[in-house]
Backbone bond lengths (Angstrom), bond angles and torsions (degrees), N, CA, C in turn:
res aa  C-N    CA-C-N  psi(-1)  N-CA   C-N-CA  omega(-1)  CA-C   N-CA-C  phi
1 M - - - 1.529 - - 1.496 106.57 -
2 V 1.322 114.33 129.69 1.523 122.36 175.09 1.513 109.65 -93.43
3 N 1.300 111.25 136.52 1.554 119.18 174.45 1.463 118.18 -93.77
4 M 1.273 117.14 124.31 1.449 120.96 -176.75 1.447 115.67 -115.94
5 V 1.430 119.01 138.08 1.418 122.55 176.06 1.580 103.88 -116.38
6 I 1.305 114.55 139.80 1.553 122.37 -179.37 1.522 106.28 -101.72
7 C 1.380 114.35 132.35 1.463 123.20 -179.93 1.485 105.47 -122.27
8 G 1.429 114.07 126.16 1.485 115.33 -177.76 1.549 110.75 103.60
9 L 1.306 112.64 78.27 1.447 115.53 -171.00 1.552 116.09 -93.90
10 G 1.283 111.16 59.77 1.473 120.73 173.68 1.517 112.91 -94.10
11 K 1.257 115.27 -162.94 1.439 124.50 -176.28 1.580 115.79 -55.89
12 I 1.349 113.77 -42.89 1.513 120.32 179.17 1.492 113.71 -69.58
13 S 1.380 118.98 -25.20 1.445 122.69 -179.29 1.487 115.92 -56.60
14 R 1.349 113.88 -35.78 1.472 118.26 -179.50 1.503 110.07 -68.48
15 R 1.304 119.97 -38.11 1.460 128.14 -179.42 1.552 108.12 -66.28
16 V 1.330 115.51 -42.36 1.491 121.11 174.84 1.456 112.74 -59.56
17 S 1.390 112.34 -46.32 1.444 120.46 -175.98 1.527 110.42 -60.85
18 N 1.344 117.07 -46.42 1.382 121.94 178.26 1.516 114.27 -63.45
19 G 1.352 118.94 -34.69 1.432 125.20 170.79 1.550 110.06 -64.73
20 C 1.231 118.27 -36.84 1.511 119.58 -178.50 1.526 107.37 -71.18
21 L 1.266 116.61 -43.74 1.459 120.73 -178.51 1.649 111.42 -57.81
22 G 1.322 112.90 -28.95 1.479 115.70 -179.90 1.502 113.18 -92.42
23 A 1.379 117.27 -1.42 1.483 120.33 178.89 1.519 111.77 -79.76
24 R 1.320 117.99 139.82 1.391 120.98 -175.30 1.588 114.41 -77.96
25 N 1.357 113.45 -23.53 1.396 115.74 -173.04 1.545 114.73 -124.60
26 M 1.407 116.02 15.20 1.371 120.70 178.70 1.542 108.38 -124.65
27 K 1.339 119.84 133.93 1.428 123.67 177.60 1.565 105.84 -110.80
28 L 1.378 111.29 132.09 1.506 121.33 173.77 1.488 107.41 -75.02
29 Y 1.298 114.93 91.28 1.533 120.93 -175.18 1.531 113.40 -77.61
30 G 1.409 115.98 -37.54 1.441 113.89 -177.68 1.501 116.01 -174.91
31 F 1.251 117.77 -174.94 1.453 123.03 -176.77 1.607 106.54 -137.60
32 V 1.314 117.37 149.98 1.448 121.91 179.62 1.519 107.35 -130.08
33 S 1.372 113.28 135.16 1.467 118.43 176.97 1.530 104.40 -157.89
34 R 1.350 117.06 148.32 1.440 122.36 170.18 1.560 112.84 -62.40
35 D 1.314 113.52 -26.10 1.494 120.47 174.61 1.559 103.44 -94.33
36 I 1.339 115.17 103.04 1.460 115.82 -175.90 1.552 111.49 -68.59
37 K 1.295 117.80 -25.24 1.472 118.76 179.00 1.533 108.44 -67.28
38 K 1.321 117.90 -32.56 1.492 117.17 179.11 1.458 108.93 -72.39
39 A 1.325 120.99 -40.09 1.463 123.10 178.50 1.513 109.13 -64.22
40 Q 1.287 117.35 -42.45 1.491 118.21 179.57 1.550 112.41 -66.11
41 A 1.388 116.90 -31.11 1.458 122.08 174.51 1.505 110.37 -65.01
42 Y 1.305 119.07 -46.50 1.490 119.93 176.97 1.442 110.27 -63.61
43 K 1.378 118.02 -43.11 1.497 121.66 -178.20 1.541 110.15 -54.59
44 S 1.383 115.21 -43.59 1.423 121.54 178.21 1.508 111.39 -66.69
45 E 1.292 114.80 -45.45 1.503 117.27 -174.52 1.556 113.66 -67.32
46 F 1.286 115.87 -33.43 1.473 119.82 179.58 1.438 114.13 -108.09
47 C 1.317 122.04 16.01 1.487 127.97 175.70 1.473 112.73 50.52
48 A 1.380 116.34 46.36 1.432 121.73 -179.23 1.599 103.83 -87.38
49 I 1.366 112.55 176.42 1.446 120.97 -177.14 1.542 113.63 -90.57
50 K 1.323 116.86 -39.07 1.439 120.94 -167.19 1.473 113.05 -131.63
51 A 1.269 120.81 153.45 1.484 131.04 174.70 1.536 106.53 -129.10
52 F 1.332 118.97 121.12 1.389 126.08 -179.70 1.499 112.47 -109.73
53 D 1.316 120.44 147.64 1.424 121.98 171.55 1.531 116.94 -110.01
54 S 1.444 114.43 1.07 1.414 118.33 171.92 1.495 108.42 -154.54
55 M 1.379 115.26 162.41 1.438 120.85 -179.84 1.471 109.49 -73.22
56 K 1.319 119.18 -23.94 1.433 126.17 179.78 1.519 109.93 -60.10
57 Q 1.436 114.86 -43.17 1.353 121.10 175.98 1.577 112.13 -62.66
58 V 1.261 114.55 -43.71 1.434 121.85 178.87 1.548 111.32 -59.69
59 Y 1.296 116.97 -47.29 1.526 122.04 179.25 1.556 107.04 -59.62
60 A 1.342 118.96 -38.27 1.436 122.89 -173.56 1.510 113.79 -73.48
61 D 1.316 116.57 -20.48 1.453 124.07 -179.99 1.483 110.93 -79.96
62 E 1.337 117.02 109.78 1.474 121.90 -176.65 1.564 111.98 -67.11
63 M 1.258 113.54 -23.00 1.562 117.93 -178.88 1.515 113.26 -76.89
64 V 1.347 118.46 -11.80 1.462 118.97 174.82 1.424 114.17 -82.04
65 D 1.341 118.18 120.51 1.419 123.63 -177.59 1.653 108.59 -96.65
66 V 1.214 116.44 -44.16 1.447 116.76 -173.36 1.527 110.54 -140.21
67 I 1.380 114.45 150.44 1.449 121.00 -179.07 1.523 103.45 -118.99
68 Y 1.280 116.50 132.02 1.548 125.58 178.02 1.533 104.06 -103.30
69 L 1.299 118.15 111.17 1.471 123.86 -179.82 1.540 108.09 -90.75
70 C 1.364 114.12 120.39 1.413 121.43 177.46 1.592 107.20 -122.02
71 T 1.358 112.88 41.99 1.474 123.60 -172.39 1.581 109.09 -100.75
72 P 1.337 116.55 169.16 1.504 117.25 178.82 1.576 111.25 -64.91
73 N 1.328 109.58 154.72 1.484 118.13 -178.03 1.506 115.71 -50.54
74 Y 1.416 116.21 -38.66 1.435 118.37 -172.86 1.561 112.40 -74.46
75 L 1.275 117.01 -12.92 1.468 119.12 175.42 1.510 119.04 -94.86
76 H 1.410 114.29 -9.24 1.426 123.23 -174.37 1.594 114.60 -56.09
77 Y 1.330 115.58 -51.12 1.467 118.88 -168.99 1.583 107.89 -62.31
78 K 1.306 115.32 -51.59 1.520 120.50 -179.17 1.486 110.97 -60.22
79 Q 1.370 117.61 -47.75 1.427 119.17 -179.09 1.496 117.46 -62.66
80 I 1.433 114.06 -38.82 1.439 120.72 177.94 1.524 109.53 -65.45
81 K 1.273 114.36 -47.32 1.522 116.97 -178.19 1.471 111.93 -62.30
82 E 1.263 120.17 -38.66 1.429 123.66 -177.78 1.541 109.06 -67.61
83 A 1.359 116.70 -46.21 1.441 120.54 179.07 1.444 114.30 -60.55
84 L 1.406 115.05 -43.79 1.436 119.64 -178.89 1.526 109.62 -65.12
85 E 1.264 118.60 -41.54 1.523 121.55 179.54 1.555 111.32 -65.47
86 N 1.363 117.31 -22.07 1.465 119.04 173.63 1.464 114.25 -97.92
87 K 1.397 112.95 21.98 1.476 123.34 171.59 1.521 114.14 62.19
88 K 1.378 117.29 36.20 1.421 122.66 172.98 1.504 108.88 -113.42
89 S 1.359 115.50 133.12 1.461 118.90 175.90 1.477 110.77 -68.70
90 V 1.310 117.04 161.29 1.522 121.47 -176.12 1.517 111.85 -142.42
91 I 1.400 111.08 133.25 1.447 119.95 169.31 1.538 101.77 -114.26
92 C 1.288 122.23 124.38 1.539 128.24 -175.18 1.509 111.26 -118.74
93 E 1.300 116.12 126.15 1.427 120.84 172.95 1.556 108.70 -53.87
94 K 1.411 110.44 153.76 1.441 118.98 -174.59 1.536 110.03 -79.94
95 P 1.300 122.79 151.09 1.470 119.97 -14.09 1.521 109.68 -80.89
96 M 1.322 115.23 143.57 1.449 120.24 -176.18 1.510 110.18 -58.61
97 V 1.353 116.61 -59.56 1.439 122.73 171.84 1.450 106.52 -135.67
98 L 1.419 112.44 178.31 1.522 117.05 -172.43 1.486 111.08 -109.90
99 K 1.375 118.58 1.02 1.477 120.32 179.17 1.529 112.75 -133.33
100 Q 1.279 117.97 138.34 1.456 121.58 -177.63 1.605 109.52 -62.88
101 S 1.255 118.93 -34.59 1.421 122.97 177.02 1.573 110.56 -55.25
102 E 1.379 110.27 -43.15 1.575 113.42 -177.69 1.511 108.77 -69.10
103 L 1.351 120.53 -34.16 1.430 124.54 177.33 1.525 107.49 -60.18
104 D 1.370 119.86 -50.27 1.446 120.43 -179.45 1.579 111.45 -60.61
105 E 1.339 116.59 -38.36 1.423 117.55 -178.17 1.529 111.63 -69.55
106 L 1.262 117.24 -39.42 1.553 120.87 -176.72 1.519 110.16 -75.31
107 F 1.261 121.09 -35.86 1.516 118.69 176.97 1.548 106.93 -73.28
108 K 1.273 119.19 -29.33 1.501 119.48 175.78 1.516 110.57 -61.25
109 I 1.421 113.96 -45.98 1.355 123.96 -177.69 1.607 108.88 -61.30
110 A 1.409 114.73 -43.05 1.482 119.31 -176.15 1.589 105.00 -61.50
111 K 1.318 116.64 -44.55 1.490 121.34 -178.70 1.484 112.08 -59.25
112 E 1.343 113.11 -45.44 1.421 118.95 -174.48 1.564 108.37 -65.00
113 N 1.341 117.99 -34.72 1.480 120.69 -176.01 1.515 112.93 -99.00
114 Q 1.463 113.93 11.57 1.446 120.35 177.88 1.499 113.77 50.39
115 V 1.344 115.27 44.07 1.467 119.48 171.56 1.519 111.06 -124.25
116 F 1.315 114.25 178.46 1.504 119.60 -172.52 1.576 112.41 -108.58
117 L 1.353 117.01 140.83 1.422 118.40 179.75 1.522 106.47 -138.78
118 M 1.347 115.68 135.36 1.381 120.63 -179.81 1.491 110.74 -149.86
119 E 1.310 121.84 140.07 1.441 125.71 169.23 1.479 109.93 -78.32
120 A 1.292 119.32 135.21 1.432 122.74 -176.11 1.513 110.54 -82.92
121 H 1.305 115.63 105.69 1.550 120.00 175.63 1.561 106.60 -130.81
122 K 1.328 111.77 93.60 1.488 117.99 -178.76 1.548 108.76 -59.83
123 T 1.371 122.28 -26.59 1.342 123.07 -177.68 1.579 112.29 -58.65
124 A 1.267 119.11 -32.80 1.443 121.29 179.97 1.518 113.42 -77.81
125 F 1.310 116.86 -8.06 1.466 121.74 -174.99 1.563 108.51 -122.53
126 N 1.237 119.72 5.81 1.436 122.40 176.97 1.546 110.33 -62.86
127 P 1.430 118.22 117.92 1.482 120.72 -177.36 1.542 113.00 -46.65
128 L 1.376 115.69 -39.87 1.437 118.55 -175.15 1.510 110.22 -67.78
129 L 1.465 119.72 -42.37 1.382 119.84 179.28 1.513 112.37 -68.94
130 V 1.364 117.95 -34.15 1.530 122.91 171.45 1.534 106.80 -52.06
131 Q 1.260 117.52 -49.49 1.443 123.81 -172.98 1.560 109.85 -66.89
132 I 1.264 116.28 -42.57 1.466 123.13 -179.92 1.498 109.35 -67.24
133 K 1.314 119.02 -44.37 1.460 120.86 174.62 1.451 114.98 -55.70
134 E 1.392 117.99 -40.70 1.413 121.20 177.26 1.548 111.48 -67.50
135 M 1.290 116.09 -35.20 1.508 120.72 177.62 1.515 107.17 -69.79
136 I 1.259 124.67 -41.36 1.372 126.23 171.53 1.509 115.12 -54.26
137 N 1.263 114.99 -46.07 1.503 123.86 -178.66 1.547 110.23 -68.78
138 S 1.398 114.79 -24.28 1.532 117.54 174.26 1.502 114.26 -84.01
139 G 1.347 116.33 -5.47 1.475 120.78 169.91 1.550 114.45 96.21
140 V 1.349 117.73 18.83 1.449 119.71 -173.43 1.536 111.23 -64.57
141 I 1.314 118.98 -32.46 1.488 121.79 -178.82 1.583 109.87 -110.98
142 G 1.290 112.65 14.45 1.536 113.91 -178.02 1.550 109.05 73.19
143 D 1.326 111.24 -145.35 1.430 118.33 -172.06 1.578 104.43 -92.90
144 V 1.360 113.19 122.54 1.524 116.60 174.79 1.481 110.72 -67.81
145 Y 1.339 113.93 136.06 1.448 124.44 179.41 1.488 115.72 -120.87
146 Y 1.367 115.91 -25.18 1.432 120.54 -170.32 1.563 111.70 -150.19
147 I 1.405 117.06 141.34 1.372 118.58 176.03 1.562 104.78 -133.16
148 D 1.340 117.55 142.65 1.465 126.33 -176.53 1.516 106.13 -140.01
149 A 1.364 111.57 119.55 1.508 114.29 179.43 1.514 111.25 -143.42
150 E 1.341 118.41 150.83 1.422 122.88 -176.96 1.590 109.30 -147.92
151 Y 1.338 113.54 144.77 1.474 119.29 169.02 1.531 105.49 -136.42
152 S 1.333 120.56 116.11 1.388 119.74 -176.63 1.540 108.20 -148.27
153 S 1.357 116.85 152.37 1.381 124.09 176.77 1.604 108.32 -166.03
154 D 1.400 115.71 149.13 1.324 118.97 -176.49 1.590 110.56 -84.10
155 I 1.308 116.72 96.39 1.414 124.73 -165.57 1.542 108.17 -67.34
156 L 1.335 118.46 -32.78 1.455 120.75 -175.09 1.486 109.43 -70.62
157 K 1.283 118.29 -15.02 1.607 120.81 173.45 1.458 113.51 -83.38
158 E 1.366 119.49 -13.36 1.367 123.32 -173.68 1.499 119.51 -83.26
159 G 1.452 113.24 -6.30 1.446 120.49 174.67 1.508 113.27 76.64
160 L 1.429 119.78 22.71 1.394 123.47 -174.55 1.590 104.44 -79.50
161 D 1.360 114.23 145.24 1.493 121.66 -178.62 1.527 104.84 -61.39
162 L 1.318 118.41 127.50 1.463 121.31 -176.73 1.515 112.32 -72.17
163 N 1.474 118.76 -8.04 1.388 119.14 168.73 1.437 117.00 -95.31
164 H 1.372 115.11 13.77 1.433 121.85 176.00 1.539 110.99 -61.57
165 W 1.350 114.16 140.28 1.468 119.35 179.39 1.570 115.13 -49.77
166 V 1.254 115.22 -25.69 1.506 119.85 -173.48 1.485 111.00 -71.40
167 F 1.354 116.21 -11.89 1.415 119.96 176.15 1.576 113.38 -98.72
168 G 1.413 111.34 2.57 1.467 115.63 -174.11 1.606 109.41 -98.60
169 E 1.286 112.39 -164.07 1.507 117.89 -175.90 1.461 117.70 -62.33
170 S 1.364 117.76 -28.05 1.414 117.63 176.05 1.471 117.08 -94.46
171 G 1.440 113.03 8.77 1.492 118.96 -176.97 1.543 107.15 -110.21
172 G 1.340 114.98 -146.95 1.413 121.49 -177.13 1.499 109.38 109.57
173 V 1.384 115.38 157.32 1.419 119.43 -174.62 1.587 113.02 -66.99
174 S 1.316 118.06 -31.98 1.392 120.67 -178.48 1.509 112.18 -66.87
175 R 1.309 115.40 -38.74 1.500 121.49 177.75 1.544 112.89 -79.45
176 D 1.384 117.38 -34.31 1.437 118.04 -173.31 1.630 110.18 -79.97
177 I 1.310 116.55 -51.43 1.405 120.97 -178.01 1.440 115.11 -120.84
178 G 1.295 121.27 -16.17 1.410 124.47 178.95 1.575 115.04 -63.61
179 V 1.298 112.14 -21.01 1.468 121.05 -178.48 1.574 107.25 -70.74
180 Y 1.292 120.08 -19.98 1.502 120.16 175.62 1.507 114.56 -67.35
181 P 1.370 120.29 -57.12 1.404 120.33 175.82 1.580 112.56 -62.40
182 A 1.332 118.27 -30.51 1.435 121.76 -179.91 1.487 109.51 -65.90
183 C 1.372 117.06 -46.25 1.443 120.12 -178.09 1.551 109.94 -66.74
184 F 1.396 116.43 -44.20 1.422 123.84 -179.28 1.564 110.38 -56.24
185 S 1.387 114.62 -48.37 1.356 119.76 -179.50 1.607 118.07 -61.31
186 S 1.272 115.35 -44.55 1.481 121.88 175.19 1.406 113.81 -69.63
187 Y 1.367 118.16 -36.10 1.541 124.75 174.90 1.463 112.51 -60.84
188 M 1.413 117.57 -40.40 1.427 121.52 -178.38 1.484 115.18 -84.92
189 A 1.374 114.42 -28.62 1.402 118.42 -176.12 1.595 107.91 -78.16
190 Q 1.326 119.94 -25.74 1.461 123.06 176.72 1.490 110.62 58.93
191 S 1.270 123.92 39.26 1.412 126.35 -176.82 1.587 107.86 -156.55
192 D 1.298 116.09 162.69 1.473 121.21 170.21 1.511 112.62 -78.38
193 I 1.304 113.97 154.59 1.440 122.35 175.22 1.531 110.77 -72.55
194 S 1.335 119.29 126.67 1.486 120.18 177.88 1.571 107.77 -97.60
195 T 1.374 119.77 -42.66 1.424 121.68 178.89 1.477 109.19 -140.53
196 H 1.363 121.62 149.75 1.388 127.23 -179.99 1.566 112.62 -152.30
197 K 1.241 117.26 139.38 1.410 122.17 176.35 1.613 109.58 -132.62
198 T 1.319 111.64 120.64 1.492 117.33 -172.14 1.524 109.08 -112.38
199 L 1.304 116.74 138.41 1.448 123.93 175.89 1.512 108.01 -120.15
200 K 1.311 119.29 133.02 1.478 123.25 -177.65 1.494 106.78 -133.32
201 T 1.409 112.01 147.62 1.487 116.83 173.25 1.515 106.64 -138.09
202 G 1.336 117.40 150.43 1.402 120.81 179.86 1.495 117.43 -104.56
203 H 1.371 116.11 -154.64 1.446 121.56 174.79 1.442 104.74 -136.17
204 K 1.327 116.80 145.49 1.540 120.03 -170.49 1.507 111.14 -65.74
205 E 1.329 118.17 -17.91 1.532 118.87 -177.66 1.480 113.36 -102.22
206 F 1.382 117.37 0.76 1.484 116.91 -178.49 1.501 108.29 -137.31
207 I 1.386 114.28 161.99 1.392 120.94 -176.25 1.478 113.33 -93.25
208 C 1.320 119.18 -10.15 1.434 123.82 -177.31 1.520 112.87 -91.18
209 D 1.340 119.61 174.56 1.434 122.95 173.21 1.516 111.77 -81.60
210 F 1.276 118.23 144.29 1.476 125.13 175.46 1.506 116.20 -110.41
211 F 1.356 114.36 -12.26 1.447 119.94 177.55 1.597 106.67 -152.56
212 F 1.284 112.80 141.54 1.510 115.91 173.34 1.606 104.14 -148.01
213 Q 1.313 108.53 152.65 1.470 119.00 170.73 1.541 108.33 -144.42
214 T 1.342 110.06 135.02 1.518 112.71 177.27 1.501 107.81 -124.37
215 F 1.340 115.28 141.11 1.413 123.71 175.38 1.557 105.15 -104.37
216 L 1.241 116.57 127.78 1.432 122.09 -174.65 1.535 113.62 -121.61
217 E 1.273 117.42 147.23 1.469 127.12 162.45 1.443 112.54 -124.24
218 Y 1.279 118.85 131.69 1.496 122.16 176.37 1.525 112.34 -97.55
219 K 1.254 116.96 161.77 1.418 126.35 -177.00 1.607 109.46 -60.45
220 N 1.308 116.35 -31.79 1.450 122.59 -177.61 1.601 111.54 -85.70
221 G 1.323 114.93 5.84 1.413 120.22 179.74 1.501 119.00 94.34
222 I 1.310 116.63 -17.49 1.492 119.00 179.81 1.503 111.63 -64.48
223 K 1.311 116.32 136.78 1.415 120.82 170.48 1.516 119.35 -107.72
224 A 1.245 119.66 158.38 1.532 122.15 -172.93 1.394 113.69 -150.88
225 S 1.277 118.73 152.94 1.477 128.20 170.91 1.475 109.19 -128.94
226 I 1.305 117.64 126.03 1.518 122.40 -177.00 1.533 106.80 -129.29
227 K 1.279 114.67 143.24 1.485 115.67 -179.85 1.522 110.62 -153.09
228 S 1.364 116.70 156.53 1.419 123.27 172.56 1.463 108.79 -145.41
229 S 1.358 118.90 148.94 1.467 123.38 178.30 1.484 109.74 -144.86
230 W 1.311 115.58 146.44 1.485 124.59 171.51 1.519 107.20 -105.44
231 L 1.293 121.34 10.32 1.522 122.37 -170.19 1.571 108.54 -104.91
232 Y 1.270 120.47 -5.21 1.538 120.58 -172.89 1.534 109.00 -158.51
233 D 1.346 114.39 154.87 1.470 120.89 167.63 1.461 110.68 -94.52
234 T 1.451 114.36 149.39 1.437 117.82 174.26 1.534 107.69 -140.32
235 D 1.317 115.60 164.43 1.480 118.54 -178.80 1.498 111.41 -57.10
236 H 1.339 113.40 132.07 1.463 124.62 176.54 1.555 109.96 66.63
237 K 1.331 120.99 3.43 1.443 130.89 -167.58 1.540 110.03 66.89
238 G 1.302 112.77 7.43 1.547 116.10 174.99 1.488 112.02 146.59
239 I 1.342 117.33 154.39 1.441 124.95 -176.88 1.544 109.55 -136.00
240 G 1.321 112.66 140.58 1.528 115.61 -179.51 1.509 110.53 -107.43
241 Y 1.351 118.51 132.87 1.457 119.98 -178.52 1.529 106.09 -119.71
242 I 1.344 117.64 144.00 1.514 118.08 175.86 1.582 101.92 -132.60
243 Y 1.197 116.32 111.64 1.469 125.98 -178.67 1.542 114.72 -96.58
244 G 1.463 111.46 126.45 1.367 117.85 175.12 1.470 116.70 -124.73
245 T 1.312 120.77 175.53 1.469 120.52 -177.88 1.520 114.38 -70.18
246 K 1.284 118.76 -9.72 1.457 121.98 177.86 1.499 115.31 -120.39
247 G 1.262 118.25 1.59 1.438 124.39 -179.02 1.535 114.27 160.51
248 Y 1.335 114.08 -168.72 1.481 117.11 177.47 1.492 111.33 -152.18
249 F 1.364 113.80 163.84 1.436 122.70 174.69 1.497 106.57 -110.47
250 K 1.345 113.47 138.71 1.488 124.62 168.85 1.539 108.68 -116.68
251 I 1.310 113.11 125.88 1.467 120.99 -170.23 1.493 112.39 -129.22
252 P 1.368 119.53 92.00 1.473 119.53 178.57 1.550 108.76 -64.61
253 A 1.353 117.98 149.08 1.380 124.11 -179.50 1.566 112.95 35.56
254 Y 1.315 115.61 55.16 1.440 123.39 -170.52 1.502 112.84 -58.01
255 W 1.311 120.86 -26.17 1.489 124.07 -173.18 1.547 107.90 -76.25
256 K 1.343 117.98 -18.20 1.525 116.64 -177.43 1.513 112.38 -147.38
257 G 1.343 116.58 1.13 1.481 122.42 -166.26 1.587 109.30 -75.75
258 K 1.337 113.48 164.57 1.423 121.80 179.68 1.589 113.93 -117.33
259 E 1.250 113.38 6.87 1.536 115.85 178.13 1.492 111.78 -143.83
260 A 1.316 117.01 151.42 1.472 125.20 -178.43 1.550 106.72 -148.25
261 F 1.316 114.55 168.31 1.407 119.86 175.28 1.446 117.11 -131.29
262 L 1.323 117.08 125.63 1.500 118.70 177.77 1.463 105.45 -99.73
263 I 1.333 109.28 126.52 1.555 118.26 -173.35 1.468 107.83 -123.30
264 R 1.328 112.03 115.43 1.456 119.99 173.98 1.470 113.05 -125.69
265 G 1.403 122.11 100.00 1.390 127.73 -168.29 1.507 110.53 61.61
266 T 1.337 120.03 -121.19 1.492 125.54 -179.85 1.426 109.66 -89.20
267 D 1.370 123.55 -8.64 1.443 125.31 -175.56 1.586 106.26 -87.60
268 V 1.327 113.85 124.93 1.486 120.35 177.45 1.611 105.52 -119.55
269 Q 1.271 116.57 119.17 1.460 124.38 175.54 1.502 111.38 -111.19
270 K 1.402 114.67 121.41 1.470 120.79 177.71 1.525 110.78 -81.94
271 I 1.245 115.12 133.40 1.501 118.66 176.01 1.497 109.39 -117.33
272 T 1.330 119.76 128.14 1.471 122.34 179.30 1.560 111.37 -132.41
273 V 1.238 113.34 147.47 1.471 121.32 173.59 1.521 106.81 -131.95
274 D 1.335 115.60 168.02 1.454 116.79 179.51 1.579 106.96 -136.74
275 F 1.296 115.85 138.24 1.412 126.17 176.37 1.465 109.94 -157.42
276 S 1.372 114.53 156.11 1.461 119.43 -175.08 1.535 113.48 -84.88
277 S 1.301 118.48 -33.38 1.469 121.59 -177.24 1.553 107.47 -139.77
278 D 1.259 118.76 139.88 1.509 121.84 173.35 1.497 113.56 -76.23
279 F 1.340 118.03 -4.26 1.465 120.09 175.92 1.548 115.88 -99.70
280 T 1.344 113.16 -5.18 1.467 114.87 -176.22 1.468 111.20 -67.33
281 G 1.305 121.32 -46.49 1.419 128.08 -179.25 1.512 115.12 -45.70
282 E 1.348 117.22 -54.30 1.404 121.35 -179.81 1.568 110.37 -67.66
283 I 1.267 117.31 -37.14 1.483 116.91 -179.90 1.501 112.11 -70.62
284 E 1.352 121.20 -41.20 1.457 118.96 172.21 1.437 113.71 -60.47
285 H 1.342 122.53 -37.45 1.395 127.73 -177.94 1.568 106.49 -65.12
286 A 1.288 119.84 -47.23 1.483 124.79 -177.81 1.484 104.00 -64.70
287 A 1.220 125.52 -42.40 1.571 126.07 -179.21 1.484 108.59 -63.37
288 L 1.231 121.54 -39.92 1.511 123.77 176.84 1.527 109.96 -62.50
289 C 1.375 113.66 -46.28 1.514 116.93 179.65 1.543 112.83 -60.72
290 I 1.330 113.55 -40.47 1.487 119.24 -179.22 1.527 109.18 -67.99
291 E 1.319 120.69 -40.93 1.408 124.61 174.40 1.460 114.91 -60.14
292 A 1.281 114.73 -33.98 1.577 126.02 178.26 1.459 109.26 -80.51
293 H 1.299 120.95 -4.90 1.468 127.89 -179.57 1.543 111.52 62.99
294 K 1.350 117.06 34.42 1.499 123.65 173.91 1.469 110.76 -81.09
295 N 1.368 113.10 151.76 1.460 120.61 -179.66 1.577 109.37 -93.22
296 E 1.399 114.70 -26.49 1.458 117.34 174.80 1.516 108.19 -147.29
297 S 1.346 109.88 170.19 1.467 117.62 -179.86 1.471 114.87 -84.90
298 D 1.301 123.02 148.42 1.468 124.88 171.87 1.432 110.57 -80.92
299 V 1.333 122.77 -4.01 1.448 123.40 -175.42 1.672 103.62 -109.61
300 M 1.276 113.93 -55.75 1.478 121.04 179.64 1.536 110.32 -110.38
301 S 1.319 114.54 71.97 1.418 126.05 -176.53 1.522 112.33 -85.30
302 C 1.324 114.04 172.39 1.438 119.74 173.19 1.601 108.95 -56.00
303 H 1.331 115.77 -40.25 1.514 117.58 -177.53 1.540 106.17 -73.62
304 A 1.281 123.72 -36.33 1.463 123.26 177.43 1.510 111.27 -61.83
305 S 1.347 118.30 -39.48 1.449 125.22 177.43 1.612 111.81 -65.43
306 K 1.335 111.34 -37.29 1.470 115.71 177.48 1.522 112.23 -65.24
307 E 1.381 114.56 -41.25 1.468 120.13 177.94 1.501 115.56 -62.99
308 I 1.308 115.62 -31.37 1.515 123.04 171.87 1.465 109.32 -68.49
309 L 1.242 120.95 -46.12 1.529 124.15 179.10 1.631 107.11 -58.28
310 K 1.294 112.40 -45.34 1.423 118.46 179.47 1.546 115.83 -57.54
311 A 1.395 108.25 -42.61 1.465 114.54 -176.89 1.536 112.79 -72.29
312 I 1.352 120.74 -19.47 1.416 123.59 175.98 1.483 112.15 -95.63
313 G 1.303 117.33 3.56 1.460 124.30 176.79 1.524 111.79 82.64
314 E 1.313 116.91 32.94 1.478 119.71 177.17 1.605 107.60 -111.90
315 D 1.309 114.90 81.69 1.477 117.34 -179.57 1.484 109.79 -85.64
């Protein structure tokens, strides 16, 4: 059993906690916050073992195997590096960092310290997508030639504090939610990107991007279009399509959904799966990697993270 501590007790941390509680091989060991009362409240709510008020305490606890970072983007690089150098494995919310050179550096440090590092992309571990990928490999839609995916919502309607870091230099729609279609596309294409062209537009009141679209071509010949916007709402916040020579898949809310449709001519087959948390798959996978003494995942590797950065226009 692998022991996990969650750092960054914002909204997403509760979803991560529930995902950990459902994982067969990961134990929710504790929470860390500069506000010890907040850490203690989380500890009580999720029946964890420890509450910490500093990372120094976490590093000193030999029972802690992995730290899950739910912190703002601009903190990731420094926090990951410090944790790895203190010989703690790390799972970090997306995007892990914003430069490919930083990915290379951090994965090198993980290897040197014999610990595990992975960017948290639940999309690549969604049981529905795992099943669809297996179906594609069995030939149900023939040869895949095109992928289309979107994730969009009108963020200004959501009442978010306009001083929130997501509107700053380390934020933007491409980094916040654009990573979902980017991950989906690369996961389903099963190939490296050969060419890409990214278009971005902003908002007059903010310095970050509010819309982006990337046109991709993979080395195996598959083409894709991915996009995200903070300027409008769309059905399910987005749908993923995978087109083949014999049919196609339509996948509403592909990053966390439980149903998809296989469409071949007039025949429509509904595919459903069931799971309690959309975070459990990635957490179970990370635990297995840590138990096997791996430094990186064979699914969400350093290279896979680089391809996602490339897809959202972060070379």
